[in-house]
C-alpha positions, 0 to 999 in steps of 0.5 A: 511436636508444637503447641501453642509454641512451646516444644512438648516432649513425650514426657508431656504429652503422656502428662496430657494425656493423663490429665485429661483421663482423670478428668475423664474419670471425674465426669463418670463419677460425676455421673453417675452421683447424680444418676443415684441420687436421682435413683434414690430421690424416687424411690424414695417418693415411692416409698412414701407414696406407698406408704400413705395409701396403705395409712390412708387404707388402714384409717378407713377400716378402723372404728370411728370412736372418740372426740376427733371421730 
């Protein structure tokens, strides 16, 4: 087989296929990493919103005493 004017044997073709497979694995790993980061950020925002709502609900039930009301 000739590629870009160079004769490629079985070993070169196998190496090229291996490099392409490794590239595909890296792309898949990067996608999973980005997806997990997005999931964690969404989870953290939802947790913070639940916590803020919980704290806001507790503040209304507390008796207003002291110099700051």
